[in-house]
C-alpha positions in Angstrom: -77.3 10.7 18.4 -74.4 11.4 20.8 -71.9 8.8 22.2 -68.9 8.9 24.5 -65.5 7.9 23.2 -64.1 4.8 25.0 -60.5 6.0 24.7 -60.6 9.7 25.6 -64.1 10.2 27.0 -65.2 13.1 24.8 -68.8 13.2 23.4 -69.1 12.8 19.6 -72.0 12.5 17.1 -72.5 9.1 15.5 -73.0 9.2 11.7 -75.6 6.9 10.1 -73.7 3.8 8.9 -73.8 0.1 9.5 -70.7 -0.1 11.8 -71.2 2.4 14.6 -67.9 3.3 16.2 -67.1 3.6 19.9 -64.3 6.1 19.1 -64.4 9.8 18.2 -61.4 9.7 15.7 -58.9 7.6 14.0 -56.2 8.7 16.6 -58.3 7.2 19.4 -58.8 4.0 17.4 -55.0 3.7 16.9 -54.2 4.5 20.5 -56.7 1.9 21.7 -55.3 -0.7 19.3 -51.7 -0.1 20.6 -52.9 -0.2 24.2 -54.8 -3.5 23.6 -51.8 -5.0 21.9 -49.6 -4.0 24.8 -51.9 -5.6 27.2 -51.9 -8.8 25.1 -48.1 -8.8 24.9 -47.9 -8.3 28.7 -50.3 -11.2 29.2 -48.3 -13.4 26.9 -45.1 -12.6 28.7 -46.8 -13.4 32.1 -48.1 -16.7 30.7 -44.6 -17.5 29.4 -43.0 -16.8 32.7 -45.6 -19.0 34.5 -45.0 -21.8 32.1 -41.2 -21.5 32.0 -40.7 -20.3 35.6 -37.6 -22.4 36.4 -35.9 -21.4 33.1 -36.8 -17.7 33.6 -35.6 -17.9 37.2 -32.3 -19.5 36.2 -31.6 -16.9 33.5 -32.5 -14.1 35.9 -30.1 -15.5 38.6 -27.3 -15.8 36.1 -27.8 -12.2 34.9 -27.9 -10.9 38.5 -24.7 -12.7 39.4 -22.9 -11.3 36.4 -24.3 -7.9 37.1 -23.0 -8.1 40.7 -19.6 -9.2 39.4 -19.5 -6.2 37.1 -20.3 -3.9 40.0 -17.5 -5.5 42.1 -15.1 -5.0 39.3 -16.1 -1.4 38.8 -15.5 -0.8 42.5 -12.1 -2.4 42.4 -11.2 -0.3 39.3 -12.3 2.9 41.2 -10.1 2.0 44.2 -7.2 1.1 42.0 -7.4 4.3 40.0 -7.7 6.4 43.1 -4.6 4.7 44.6 -2.7 5.0 41.3 -3.4 8.8 41.0 -2.7 9.4 44.7 0.6 7.6 44.4 1.4 9.4 41.1 0.8 12.8 42.7 3.0 11.9 45.7 5.9 10.8 43.5 5.6 13.9 41.3 5.7 16.1 44.4 8.7 14.1 45.8 10.7 14.5 42.6 9.5 18.2 42.3 7.8 17.7 39.0 11.1 17.2 37.1 12.8 14.4 35.3 15.3 12.7 37.6 17.7 12.1 34.7 17.7 15.3 32.7 15.7 17.8 34.8 13.0 18.7 32.2 9.4 19.3 33.4 7.6 18.3 30.1 6.2 14.9 29.2 6.7 13.4 32.6 6.0 9.7 33.3 6.6 7.3 36.1 9.2 4.5 35.7 9.0 1.4 37.8 12.5 0.0 38.4 11.3 -3.5 39.3 7.5 -3.1 38.6 6.4 -3.0 42.2 4.1 -0.4 43.7 6.6 0.6 46.3 7.3 4.3 46.3 11.0 4.0 46.6 11.1 1.9 43.3 9.2 4.5 41.2 10.9 7.5 39.6 9.6 10.5 37.7 11.2 10.5 34.2 10.4 12.4 30.9 9.4 10.4 27.8 12.8 10.6 26.1 14.7 9.2 29.1 12.0 6.6 29.6 12.4 5.4 26.0 16.2 5.3 26.4 15.9 3.2 29.6 13.5 0.7 28.0 15.5 0.5 24.7 18.6 -0.2 26.7 16.9 -2.8 28.8 15.6 -4.4 25.6 19.1 -4.4 24.0 20.6 -5.9 27.2 17.9 -8.5 27.3 18.6 -9.4 23.7 22.4 -9.7 24.3 21.8 -11.9 27.4 19.5 -14.1 25.3 22.2 -14.5 22.6 24.8 -15.3 25.2 22.6 -18.0 26.7 22.1 -19.5 23.2 25.8 -19.6 22.6 26.4 -21.2 26.0 23.8 -23.9 25.1 25.5 -24.5 21.8 28.9 -24.8 23.5 27.6 -27.2 26.2 26.0 -29.5 23.6 29.3 -30.9 22.4 32.7 -30.8 24.1 34.6 -30.4 20.8 32.7 -27.3 20.0 33.6 -25.9 23.4 37.3 -26.4 22.9 37.1 -24.8 19.4 35.2 -21.9 20.9 37.8 -21.3 23.6 40.6 -21.6 21.0 39.0 -18.9 18.9 38.4 -16.7 21.9 42.0 -17.1 22.9 43.2 -16.3 19.4 40.9 -13.2 19.2 42.3 -11.9 22.5 45.9 -12.3 21.2 45.0 -10.5 18.0 43.5 -7.6 19.9 46.6 -7.4 22.1 48.9 -7.4 19.0 46.8 -4.6 17.3 47.2 -2.4 20.4 
């Protein structure tokens, strides 16, 4: 007796047994099982969405808002990067692709004098000169910090201030004597 497979539609011969099958092979049985389970899962998801519509809707809105924010941030980054590289190229051309301090053309970087985006405050500098500048700034900052701490100590008590000035006066006289 011939029968048509439910899954693939091919004709196959039914063997004599108690449970007659509607499929031509085990592959078709497995495919049908997967397909049926997918339909069941989809139906369960639809039912869950119907039951929890407000919760689903709320989560969906949050996700969409966050996704829109991410898109806006990506656009801002693209614009910022374009502006940065455009400005960088203009400054390199202005300084003729050479370090302003030593004149080398290797390892060039941009140095912001006062950390603004104004073209006049940005200079092309090599890595070595850039490090020297920042180390010097760090050193000067440290000295200023120490001077401020000394001033605070002096201002705390008047007697300490008088003693400090006496020492400074004596140190100046010692230096003059040594010369």
